[in-house]
N, C-alpha and C positions, 0 to 999 in steps of 0.2 A: 758556278751555278749553271746548270744545264737545263734548258727547256725540255719538258717531257710531254706537254700536251695540256688538255683540259680535264678538270674533275668531273666525272659523270654526275648528273643530277640524281641518278639512282643510287649512287654510293651513300651509305649511311653518314659518312663524314661530311658530305655536302650540307645536310640539314644541321649538323652539330656546329659547323663553322658559321652558318647563316644565323642560327638561334642564339648560340652561346658565345661565340668568339668575336666576330665581327662588330656587333653592337658595342663592345668595349673600345673598339678602335674608331668609332664614328663611321663605320661602313655597314653594307648590308649583305653584300655577296649575291644579290638577286640576279645579276647578270652573268654569274658564273665565276670560275676561278681558273687561273693558270697555275700549273703545277711545275715546280723546278726541282731538280735533285741537288743535294748539297755535296760539295766536293769532300767534306769531312767524313761523311758516313752514308752507307746505303740505307740506313733506316731514318735518315732525317731528309724532309721535304720542305719546300717554301711554297705556300699557298698565296696567290695574289688575287685580290679582288679585281675583276676586269674593269669595273666602272671607276673606281678610285685610284687603283694602283696600291692600295694598302696591302701589306704583307704580314703573314704570321708564319711561325716555324713550328712544324710538327715532328716530334721525336717518338718513334714507335719502339717501345722497350720489348715487346713480344717478338719482334723480327730476330730470327736466328736463335732464339731462346726457348728451350723445351720445357723449362720449369716456369709456368705462368705465375706462381706465386712470387718467385724470385723477380721476375720482370715487374710485377705489381709493386713490389717493395723498392726496386730501383726508381720506378717512376715517382712514387710518393717521397722517396728520399730526396730526389732532385728537386721536386716542387718545394719541400720543406728547406733545402739548402739555399735555393735562391732566395726564398723569403728571409731567411736568417742573414744571409750575406748582404743584402740590401740595407740592412739595419746599420751597417757600419760604413757606408760609403760617404764621401765628402763632396764638396762642391766640384763640379767638373768630372765627377765619376758616375758612372751608370752601369747597372746589370739588368739584362733583358727581363722584363716583367713576366711572371708567369700569369697565363690567361685562363687556364683550366686544364682538367685532365679527364681521361675516360678509360675505365677498364674494359669497356666493351668494345672499344675501337682499337684493340691491339695494345692496350696499356699506353695510350697516347698522351703525351704531355705537350701542350701548346704554349709557346712564349712569343713575346714580341720579336719582330725582326729588327735587328740594329743595322742601320745603314751607315757605312763608314769605310775608311781605308784600312784594309787588314794589315796587321803588324807584319805578316810575312812579305807583303808587297813592299812595305817600307824598307825592310832589310834588303830585298833584292834591288830596290832602286839605289841604295847606297852602294851596293856591289857593282852594278852595271851602269848607272847613271849619274854617278857622282852626287848622289844624295846623302852625302855624310853628314851634313849639317841638319838636314830634316830628321835623320835617324837619332841624332844626339838629342834634338828637341823632343821627339816622341818617347825616347827612353827616360828623359827627366820627367815627362808627364806619367809615364808608368811607374817610375820610381815613387812618385808622390801618391799615386793610386794605391800601390801595395803597402807602402808605409802607413797610410791612413788606415786601411783595413786591419792591418796587423796591430798596429799601435792601440787602436780603438777597441779591439777584441782580445787584447792580452789579458790573462788572468794569473793569479799567483800559483800556478801549477807548472812545475818544471817539465821540460820536454822528455817524453819517453822515446829515447833514441832508439832503444831495442827494436821498436815497431818499424822504424825507417830501416834498419839494418836487415830485419827480416824481409822487407820489401825488396831490397838489393839482392839478397841471397836467392830470392825467388827468381828475379831476372837472370842471375848467373846460371842457375839450374835450367832455365828455359833455353838459354843460349847454348848451353852445353849439348842439348839434345839436337842442336841444329848446326852450329858453326864454330865453336871453340875448338882449339887444337891442343894437343899434348897436355901439359901441366897448367894451361891457362886457367881452367876452372879452379885448380887448387890454389894458384896464386891469387886470384880475385877473391876467393873466399878467405884467404889470409889477410889480404888488405882490408876487407870488410871487418874482420875480427879486430884488427889493429884499431880501427875507428870505434868499434863497440866497446873497447876498454879504454878509450880516451876520455878522461873526466871533462875535458873541454867541450865535448859534443853534448853534454847534458846541462849546460850552464846557462840555458835561456828559458824563458817562459813559453808556454804553449800560447799560440795565437790561431785565429782562424785563417786557414790557407785556401787559396783557389783549388789546389791539388792537381791541377792539369794546366799548368800555366805555359802553354805552349803559344807560339805566334798566331796559330790558327783560331785561337780563342780570345783574341783581343783585337779591337778596331778602334781607330781614331777618328775624331770629329775635328772641327776647326780648333786651333790653338792647343790647348792642353786638355781637351775633352777625350776621356778614354772610356770605352765600353767593353764589357765582357759578357760571356754567355758559356754554356756548357759547364755547369757547376755539380755534375753528378759526383765528382770525386773530392768535393769540399771536405775538409776535416780540421780537427785541432792538431797541429803539429809544430815543428820548428819553422820559423819565418824563412830560413834558408831553403825549405822545400819549394817555395815560389821563386825567390830571388836566385837561388843556385840553378833552378831549372831554366830560367831566363838566360843566365850566363851560359850555361851548356848549350841551349839552342842557338845562341849567337855564335859560339864556337863551331857548331855543327854546320850552320849556314855558310859561315865564311870558309870553312874547310872544304865543304862540298863544292862551292861554287867558284872558289879561288884556288884551291889547293894549298892555302897558307893559313893555318890555324892562328898565327900571330897577327893576322890583319883584324881579328875580332877583339884583341886585347884592349885597345884604346876605348872601344865601345863597352866592353864589359866593366872596365874600371870607371868609366864615366856613369854607367847606370848605377853601379854599387855606390859610388860617391854621392850621386843624386839621391839615392834611397836613404843614405846615412845622414843627409841634410836634415832629416825630420827627427833627429835625436838631439837631446840636449848637449852631448859631447860627440860631435860628428866624427873626430879622429879616433876615439876610443871605440865607437861603434864600427867604424870601417876596419879597424884592426881586429875586432872580435869576429866580424863577418868574414873577412878574408882568410882568417885562420881555419874556419869551417867550410868555406865554399868549396875547396877541391872534392870533398866527399860527394856533394850534391851535383857538381858538374860531371863527375865520373858516373854517378847514378844516372844522369840524363843521357849521357852518351851511350851507356849500355842499354838504357830504355829504347832509345832511337834504333840501336843496332838490331833489335828484334824485328824491325820492318823489312820484310822480305822484298818490297817494291824497290828498295834502294840499290840493289845489286850486290852480288857476293864480295867484290874487291873493296868497295867503300865500306861495307859493313865490317869487313876485317880491319880496315883502317880505323873505324870508330872504336872498335875493341882495343886495339893497340893504344889509341889516344887516351881512352878511359883508363887503362892500367897506368900509364904515365902519370895522368892527373890525379889518381888515387894515391900514387906514391908520394905526393906532395913535393 
């Protein structure tokens, strides 16, 4: 979070925050707002009431978007997504509450600010500061969080795995335009097709998934309290869309910061077993999930490899690891 300055009283946003947003949080904003930039996106800002310290998060969907109708639809979709997702949360679980939206202010969505310890910081503490026990505790809490939402939102409709495969095919095509070598695109497409024709991948019910279950989108309070935000990509899909993404992100963090992908395995196994504790037959659930998780881990590694900020050599490493993972 980077301090950017104060919000001008002449900015139309100032009045909107004072009149529509801050009263919901028990503040007024009359003494002005400090503005912070979010590390997650250039279009996300944090507004802090100078008098009380109360914060709200503003996400501008029109930023970098030439199609204002599409921006409006994305804004409304996330507002609706948050409202729906919050219906399935359990005790010790929280999703940042939507506080309002405005088409006139750059298709702005305003949500609560969740104060807590970010998941990615907990992982890095395990890597560099011997925080392995803390990471296991937080993974247990996160497993409970996701299992609760998934199980409460399940419905008797089988997963349409074709949609997930199409998503992976899109990643592969994007990467081929930038960084794939030789026959890598063809091999990755072939691996994707092998999963597409595997009946195992279609044998679970659709659930509500976060859709962007990266460490940057979860934070922790005391004990097992878990908070989440950024639900723009929420959808109905395979529960492994979330759990496999967490597993893939853990592999990425340990690979990047230690050079040893196997260092992540005890934590991945712990997380998946903790998730499966919330099923009547936890051993059967663990067997079913681990049979499908390589696809979603490979999916996640290729998704991360699109990030140009990571550096060429490491992105190449992610692509190689994704291929190995998809080979099961």
